[in-house]
N, C-alpha and C positions, 0 to 999 in steps of 0.2 A: 429659349425658355430656361429659367433657372432650375437647376437640378434639385435644389433644396425645397423643402415644404415647410411653410411657416407653422407655428404651433397651433394657430386657430384653424388651419386647414387640415390638420391631421385627423382623419376620420377613422375611428375604431369600429370595424364591422362586428367583430366578436370580442367581447371583453375578456374571454379566456383564451383567445388565440395568441400564440407566441409569434411575434413578428418584429423584425428589426426596424426601428423607426428611422425614416429618412431625415429626421431632425438632426441626427448626428453628423450629417454632411454639411450642415450650415448653422453651426452653433458658435457663438462668439467665445473669445478667450475667457476662461474662468477668472474671476477677480478674487484670488486667494493669495494676496501678497504677504499676509501674516500666517504663520503656521498655526495648526490646531492647538498645540500646547501653549503658545503665546496668547492665543485668544482666551483660553481657560484661565491662565494666570492673570490676565488683565481684568477679569470680572471683579465687580465690587466685593462680592462675597468670595473670600479666598477658598480654594478647594481644600478638601480634607486630606488629599493624597498628593504625592509628589512623584515626579519622574515617570518611571515605567508603569507604576500602578495608576497614576492619573491618566495615562494614555489608555490602559487596558480597560478600566472601569467606565461605565456609562451611567447616566443619571437614572435610567429606568430599571436598573438592576438592583434588587434588594439583597440578593445573595451572590456570592462569587461563583461563577460557573467553572467547570473543569478547564475549559479553554483559557479563561482569564487567569485562573490559578497557575496554569502551566507557564504562561508568559511572565507572571510575577515571580514565580520561583526561579525561572531560568535567568531572569535579569534582576535578581534581588539586590537591593541596596546599591544600584548602579547610579553613579553621578557623572556630571559632565567632565570632571577632572580625570575620570578613568579613561577618557578618550586619549589622553596623552600617553598613557601607559601601554596602550595597544599599538604595537609597531608592525603587525602582520600586514603585508601588502598583497591582497588577493582580490580586492573588490574591483569590478569592471563597471565603468559608467560611460554611457554613450548618449549624447544629446544631438538631435538633428533639427534643423530649421526647415520648415515646410517650403518657404519661398525660395530656398536654395535649390530645391528639386523641381518646383513647379512655379517658375517666375511669371508665367503667363496664365496662371490658373484663374485669376479674377476675370480676365478678358474672355477666356474660353468657356467660362461657366455660363455665359449667356447663349451659347450655341444650343441648337436643338438636340434632343436626344431621343432615342427610341428604345424599345425594350424587346428582348427576345427570350423565350423560355428554353431552358436546357434541362432535359430529363437527367436525373441523377440516380444514384443507388438508393435503395430503401423506399422507392416509390415517390420521392419528393421531387419538386420542380425548382430549378434555379432560374431566377430572372436576372438577366444581365443588362445593366444600363449601358447603352452604347455611348461611349465618350472617347474623344481623341485628345484628351488633355494630358495624357502621360508623356513625359519627356525624360530624357536622360539627365542625370544630375549635373548641375553646373560645376565647372572645373576651375573656376577662377579662385585664387587664394583669398583668404580672409583679409578684407581691407584693414591695413594697420596692424594685422595680427602677427605674432611671432611664431616661428616653427617650434613645435614641442621639443623639449630636450631629448626625448627618446623617440625620435621620428621613425626609427626602424622597428620599434616594438609593435606587436600585432594590433594594439588598440589605440595607438597614438600616431598613426601615419597620416599622410596627406589625405585630405578629404574635402568635400565641398564646404562652403562657408558656414560652418556650424561651430559650436563650442567644442574645443578639444581639451583633453585631460592627459596628464602624464600617468597613465594607468600602468599597472594596477595601483589602487589607492589603499590607504589605511582608513580606519574609521574616522580619524580626525580630519584628513583631507577630504573625505566624502562629506562629512558634516559641513566643512567650510564651503564646498562646492554647492551643496544643496541650500545653504543659507543665502546664496546669491539670488537676486530677483530673477524669476524664471522668464517673465515676459516684460517687454518695454524697459529693458535694462539700458543704462546710459551708454555702456561701451561694449556689451556682449550681445550677440544675436539671440533671438528667441529660442528657447528649448522646447519646441513643439512636441516632439516625440522623445521620451526619456526612457532609457533602459538601464536597469540596475541589477547586476548579477553578483551574488555572494556565494562562493563555495564555502561550505562549513561555517555558516554565520555564527559569530560569537556574540555575547551580550553587548559589547561596545558597538558592534556593527548594527544591531537592531536599535540601539540607543540613538545612533546617528540618523536613522530613518524616522523614529518616533518623534524626535525633537524638531524635525523639519517638515513633516508631512502636512500638506494643506488640509483644510477641514473636509472638503468633499472626497478626499481619498483616505480619510481616517478609517472608515469601516472596512475598506478593501485591504489596507495594510494590516489591520488587526486580524482579519480573517486569514491572510497569508501567513502571518507569524504563528498564529494559533494552530492552523492546519498543519503547518510544517512540523511543529513540535509534537503534535498529537500522533504523528505517523499514521495518517488516515487518508484514504483516497477521496477525491472530489473532482467532478467534471460537470460544470454548470455555468449558465449565463444568467445574470440578473440585470434588469433595467430598472432604474429608480427615477421617479418623477416627483418625489416628495418636496424637494426644494428646487434643485436644478436637475436637468437631464444628465444622468450619469449611467454609464454602462460598466459592468464588471464581469470579467471572464476568468474563471478559476480552473486551474489544472494542477492536481496534486496526485502523484503516482508513487506509492511506496513499493519497495521491492527488497530483495535480499541479494547481496553481492557475495559470491563464493570466492574465497581466496585461499591459497596455500602458502603460508609464510609464518614467521615467528613474530611478525609485527604486532599482533594482537596483544602480546605480553606487555608491550609498552604503550598500548592503545588505551587512552583514558578519554572519556567524554562526559560532559556535564549535561548532555541532552537526555531527555527521558526516552525510554523505549528504544535505545540504541545499543544494547549490550551485545557483545560478541557471543555467538552460539557455536558450540563445539560440534564438529562433524568427524572427529578422529575415528569413531567407530566405523564410519563408512570407508575411510581411507584404508583401514586394516584389511578389508576384504576386496579392495580394488586391485586388479592385476597391474603390476608395474608402477605402483604408487610409491616411488622412491624420491619424491621431491623433498627438499629441505623445508622444515616448518610443519605446522599442523593445519589440517583442513578445517575450515570454519566459514561461517557466513556472518556478514555485517548487515544489520537492518539499515536501510538508506531510503531517502525520499527525494524526489524532484518536485519542487513547488514553483508554479508560475501563476501570478495574478496580474491581470491587466485591468486598468481602470482609467476612465477619462470622460470627457464631456463631448468629444467629437472625434471624427476620423483623423483630424489634424492635431489634436491635443490630447495625448494620453501618456500614461506611465506604465511600465512593465516591471514588476518585481520578480526576480528569479532567485530562489534558494535551492541549494543542492548539497547533499552529503557526499563528500569525496575523500574523507580522511582515511578510508580504508586503502586507498591507493597513495602510498607515500610519495610517489614520483609524479603525482597528478599536477598538471600545469594548465594554462589556458588552452582551450580547444583551438586547434589549428596550428599550435606552435611547432608540432613535429614536422610540419610541411614548410616552415618558414626558414629557419636557420639563417643562412646567408645567401639564399637563392634570389637573385635579382628579379626573377620572374614574378615574385609575389610582392614586389614593392608596391605599396599603395593598397594592398588587401588588408581589410580589417575584419577579423572573424567575429561574427555575432555569437557571443558566449551562451546566450539563452537558448539558441537553436543549435548548440554544440558545434559551432564553427562551420556549419553547413551553408551559411549565408554570409555574403560580403556586406558588412554594415554600411559601406559606402554606397550601396545600392539598396536602401532600406525598403521594406515592405510597409507601406503607409496604411493600407486598409487594416484595421485592428482584427477583423475576423479572419482575414487571410493569414495575418501574422500568427494568430492564435492556432489555426489549423496547421500551419507550417511547424510551429513548435510542438504541437501535439503529435504530429507525424514523426518528428525526429525523436522525441522523448519516449513514445510508445515503442519505437524500434529499439531504443536503448534498453528499456526494461524487459522487452521481449527476449533480447539476447542474454540478459542476465538470468532471467527465469529459465530459458532453454538450457543454458549451461548447468544450472543447478539441478533441474529435473532430470536431465540426461545422466548426470553423475549419480544421482540417487537410483535411477533405474538400472544403471550398469552395476551398481553395488548390490542391489537386490537380486539381479539375475545372475550374478557371478557365483552364487552358492545356492544349492537347492534346499539346504537346511541351516538355519541360523539358531543361535542360542536364544533363550528367553530374554536375556538382558538386551540383546541386539534388537529383537522385535519391540520390546517396550521402549527403548530409547528412540527407535525410528518412529514409533507412533507418537511419542512426545514431540518430536521435531515436526512431524506432519500436522499435528494439532496447532502448531504455530504458523506453518506455511500456508495451509489450505484456506483459512479464513481471509488472509490478506489477498491471496490470488483470486479467490471467489469475489471479494468485494471489488477488486480491480476490473474483472471481467463484467461485473454487473454495471459498472459505469457506462460502458458503451451500450448495453441493452437499454438502459434507462434513457440514454442520450438520443438514440434513434427510435425509441418507442413512439407510438402515436401520441401526439401532444408533447413530445420531448423537446429538448433544447436545440435539436437539429433544425427546427423551424426557424431559428434565428439566422441560419446560414443559407436560406433558400433564395436570397437575393444578393447579388454582387454588384460591383460598381464599374466594371469595365469588361469588354468582350474578351480580353486576354486573361482575365482573372477567373472567369467561370470554368473553363476547362481545367485549370490548375486545381481549383477547389474540388471539382468532381474527381480528379485523379487522386488528390490527397485523401478524400473521404474513402475512396476504394482501397488505398494503401493502408489507411488507419484501420478499416474494417478487417482487412486481411491479417494484420498483426494481432488484433483482438481475437480473431478466430483461432490464431495460433496459441494465444494465451489460454483460450478455452480448451484446446486440445491438451495443453500441458496440465491444466487443472484436472482433466479427465484421467490423464496418466497417473498423476499423484493420487487421485481418488482410488484408482484401481490398485495401486501399490498399498495404500492404506487398508483396503479391503483384504488383500492377500496377507498383509502383516497381521491383521486381526485373526484371520483363519490360522496362520502359522503360530501365533501366540496361543490360541486355543488348543491347537494340536500338541504343542510342546507342553502346555500345562497338563493336558490329559495324559501324556506320556510320563510326565513327572509324578502325577498322582498315582498312576499304575505302578511306577517304580517304588513310590512310598508305600503302597499297599503290599508289594512283594517284600519290602524290607520289614514291614510290620509283621507279616506272616513268618518271616525268618526269625524275628525276635520271639514271637509267641510259640512257635513249634520247637525251636531248638535252644535258643538262649535262655528263655524263661524257665523251662523245665530243669535245665542244668543249674540255674541260679537258685530255684526253689529247693532242689535236692541238696545243694551245697549248704544252704541256710539250715535245712533240717538236720543235716549231719553235723553241723557246728554247734548244736544245742548241747549244753553240758549234761542235762538230765533229760534224756529222750522220753517221749510219750510212750513209745513202743520199744520193747527190748529186742534188739537184734544186733547181730555182729556188724560192725562198721568196717567194711573192707572195700576193695575195688570192685569186687563182683556185686555186692549189694548196692554200691553207688551206681554202677552202670545199669543194673537191673531196675532200680527205682527210677532212674532217668528215662529209660526206655518205656517203662509202664506209664509214666506221666506224659511222655510224648504221645503215646497211643491214645490216652484219654483225651488229650487236647485235640488230636486229629479227629477222634470220634465225635467230639462235640462240634467241631467245624463241619463235619459231614452231615450230622443231624440238622444243624442250622441251615446248611445249604439246601438239603432236601426239603426241609419244611417250607422254604420259600417257594418251591415249585410243585409241592404235592397237590393232588386234586382236593378241592374244597367240598368233600362229600357231605359234610355236616351242614353246609349251606343249602344243599339240595333237599335234605330232609326237612330243614326248617321251613323252606319255601313251600314244600308240599303240605306240611302240617298247617301252616298259616292259611293256605288256600282252603283246606278242609274245614277249618274253624269258621271261615267266612262264608261257607256254603256256596262255593263256586259251582254252578250247575254244569259247567263244561268239564269239570274234573270229578264230580260226585255222581255216582250211579247206585241203583238198588239192584240187588241180585234177585233170584227167583224167590228166595225166602223173605224178601223185603228188607234185607239188611243193607244199609248204606256202606259204600266202600269207595276207595279212591281209584279212579279209572287210570289204567296204565296208558301212558303216551310214549310214543317212540322218541327217543332222544338221539341226537347226533353225537 
């Protein structure tokens, strides 16, 4: 029985229930031979915009949103000729052909299959489709293909018959590669699964993507770029059936990377919300902080967007901020060098080199969770390092200066909202009716346990992030109390200084001014004895006035008692008014405490 379900047989039980459609296991190749931008430019009515602004805008938008404006400003006035000027080689491109890994998939798809339910965390159930179609990748070389010039480089080694690239690429070489027909090419195999990873993407890099993206991926790419520039977290799944069946999985995790170096002085970035933040005030109180450079944090973000029409045909866009690590290279390079043991290993850069790209994960949801697991662990380690450093700095001294507290509170006001928004992602993801429901079915018996274990590991890392948020919140609360305490001490000190001025300095100043008058009001001898005597008398008067004022604030308010009794007598209060033997009215005495 075919594992796919035709469109007219797909029954929706609950219109609001989130469920992964099995249509994505039996969807034909998308017919998008012409890019989205070429389609717009070929319209009879010429568009009003060009290049990146044409890509970012949509017809149904009357005003420019913040996300669109960020894209336009970042890639402002960019033209195709600018691709030649960009010579930076950092882009990783990986294409895989489905039939190279599953040559017998079509014949095995007619085999029967059964289902089994696997309980998972958060009370959800995973249904595993039993199938024996998985095989190891084919190892025959590409027919008629030539070995890549850099066969020993991590991303261009020997692999099953799929397209190979001399990576890392420049924006221009990426543009040329993406301009090639993806399916039914005359001489190249199909690029069924495509991975594009850009560390520290620059405007020409985005331009290479926007000029070649197919129409059905336009929205996903636009979201990926805008979300990455916005320094904003996102974890969600979207299924679209408006035109063709499209799935989109988004993972965007902002964080702060703490580094101690002098590199930030030469660090310039054109990205928004990526300014270096000084933490030198923390380093000053840390014990043994004798490292060269200044302590600071770099705002950074990992962005991964996956979109496609089926489990066999999809694209993954990965963007990551890494420029705070000047020695950053492709993930996995530190293991490769010249060790022959790793010949043939191609590290998946989107999963941080934790996966051999020659053994690709074809199921898009499993690939998404694998990436989420790796990236959450990455940002958890960065947050843990930062929070522990802040905690040690706060605990290293029992009393800090007011400036220290104020600066720390300013930094915490930057850190806490980002960390809170990140932890809320998981809560919303696993909440009742959350996007976790899209992952309650898997496609193979071997996949279900892995997904369950990955979800457990992801939840553990998010729980750790919540604990770090709680620690930062407690430090913020203690800093607020410390700031209030120091301010109260400073106010008391100011009051003491004011008393000193009034009691001692002012009398001397007044007497000196009086003695300096040419024609005095009162005739007396001006000598040292009269000067000292006048000063002492004035000091005593000032002190007497202070004592009278202080006692007045605490003296019994006896006049209020008389006023109250008299008012009650005038109102004729029967409880307080009595007549004596002579018939005369009088106020009854009452015992007071």
